[in-house]
N, C-alpha and C positions, 0 to 999 in steps of 0.2 A: 748490716751490722758482718764482719769475721765471722765464717765458718757455718751460715749459714745455709748460703749460696746450693743450691741445688736439692737442701734437706725437702723431707715432699712434704708440711701440717697442712690439720685440719682444723678448722676451724669452728663448732656447732656453738651456731648462738649469737654470729657476728656481727648482723644486721643487732644485737640492743646498743644500749650506749657505748658503754665498757668494747664491745666486739668488732665495730665504726673502728674507733680510736687504731686496737689492736694490727686489724686489719690494712691500717694504710700507713702501718709502722711497719709491719710482717711484707708488705708489696717494695716497701722500699730495698729490706734483703736483701734477693732474686734468689724467693726460700721459691718453691712449690708450694699453690695454696687449695687446699680446694675449701672455698666459704659455703657454710650454709642458712636459712635461715625460712622464719614463718610459712610469708608471705610474697611471691613473682617478687610484686614492686619493689618490697627493699632489697632483694636480695638484685635486683637486676642492677637498679640504683647506686649498692657498694660496688656492684661490678663494673656500671660504666664507670663512675670516681678511681678507679686504684687499677685498672684492666692498661688504662697507658702504660703507667708506673714498671710492671709488670708483665709479660704476657706468659705465663703460664700460673694462670687465677684459673678455675674452672665452679662455679656454682651451685648450687640442686636446691631449691623452696623443698620442706615437709614437713608437714604438723606431727609429733614428736605423739601428739595422743591420736595419728594413724596406726592403725596392722601396719597398712603401704606404708611407709616409712620405713620397716624392720624389715621387712617382705623385697624390701629393693634397694634396702644401705651397703651391703655386702659389695652388689654387683654395680650401682652406683659409686662406690671409692674401688672397687677394686679396677673397673676400666681406667683408671687415672694412674693408681700409688700399686707395685705391685710387693708395697709394705710402707707402712708410717713409721717416722722418725716422728715426728711431736702428733697428739690428741688438744688440744683445747678446748675443754665443754664450760661457756658460758649462758647454755640456757639458764633460765631461770624466770620463774611470775610469781610476782606481788598481790595481791589483790587489793593492801589497804589495811589495817590498824584493825585488829577485828580480836574482839574475848572470842575463845578457842573453840566453843560452843557455841559461835557464834556462825558459824559459816557450814552451810547444808553437806550433806555428803557429797556431792557432788561435786562440792566447793572442793574438802580436801580430798574424795577423789584424785581430781583433777590437779593437783598444785604438791601430791604427793610424788605424784608417776611427773609433774615436769621438771622438780625442782630430789628428785632424789632418783625414783626406778628407772629414769629414763638414763641413766647416768652407767644402773648395772649393761643394760640392756646395748646400749649403743658398746659397752666394750666384751659386749660376747659375740656380738651380731662381727664384730674387727677381730676382735680374734688371735682367728689368723694369721693376719697381715701383719700383727706390733712382739715387739717381742723377740727373742734372737739373736743372732752374731751383731745386730745392726744396732741395734734397745732398741727404744721408744716412752717418750717422755710421755704419761697425759698429765694434767693440772688443772685443776681445780681451784676457787675461787671458796672461801671460805671470812665469815667477822666471828669472834672466841665468844664474843655476848651472845649476840644471835645465838650460835650452835647451843649454849650454855644452856639458852632457855630461859630469851627475853621477854616477856608479860603481849603479850596485843599479838605476837608477830608466829603465830600458831603455825603451821604446819613446816615454815618455810624451818624454826627455831626445827622444828624433829627433821625435819630434811638435809640443815646442815649436821648434823651431832650423827645422824642416819652417815653420811655425804666421808664424815670424820673415820669410820669404822668401816667404811670401803678400804677408803686406803689402806690402812691401816693390814687390812684382810687382802687387800691386792699385793699386800710386799710383801709379805710375809711367806706365800705363795709364787707371786711373780717376782718380786722381784731377782731373783738368782737364774731367772734361763731371761732376762731382757726387759722388764717392762716394770717403767720403775711409776709408783704413783706426787700426784703434787699435793699435797697443799698448798697455798698463799693465801698469808690474810691479809685482809683492804678493809682495815681501820672504817674508809670512807664509805664503808659500807652504811653501816651505824647508821651517815646524819640523814636519809633516805632512800632505803632499797626503791622507791616507788616512781624516783626519779629513770635506770632503766628500762622503766614500763612506756615512760608520756613525755620520755626526751624531755624532762625538765632540769632547769643549772643549776640542782644541789649539789653538781660538781664543778671545781673549779678547775680550769688547767689543769695546775701546779695537783688536784688530786687526782686526776686521771694522770698521770703525769708521774706518780711516784703507784700507781698499780700498774702502769704502761713499762714502766725499771722492773720492776720486784716480779714482767714475765716470763718479760729480756734476758733476765740473770738468768735464768732459767736452764733457757735455749739450746 
């Protein structure tokens, strides 16, 4: 796609259902990519399937629940990018429909960390190579029905609501210095977000195409 050649783009959660599709799309644009996933096996599989299209792809794996991830994050990214043009955060977890009081304390903490807190932590660690004259776009996905508080979506709903506030705060504080945060509405997430984890075909190709098109239009 015109305009993305040589852009520095990092995708967190690239090995998820949407992330894989997006990575394959961006691999054809000439952009420089850093792709992240939780496990080596999945990250390597995605890297092997896309590196033949683009020789400017770097991959790394790490668990956002690990302190080591944040201790090494800046060094890992800055060794390849001196500036981030686009950050796309697709990290997420949903462990099934449950009443909000049926989660264990650990489940609650992990879900809030994965679906919200890690977004802030990543931005904090990479803040010094974002924004400025070159500008940076940070892209997240949301779903308004879940965001407003949908029954049995427990910590995910709260996380999406918090994410909306985070985006508003970031834009109020940072947009004037070249950092723009963008929330993309993905109506399709409402049909079964567990498909992102299990790889089940809840999404049809046209649904994925719609989400990817919305992301690409913002780059």
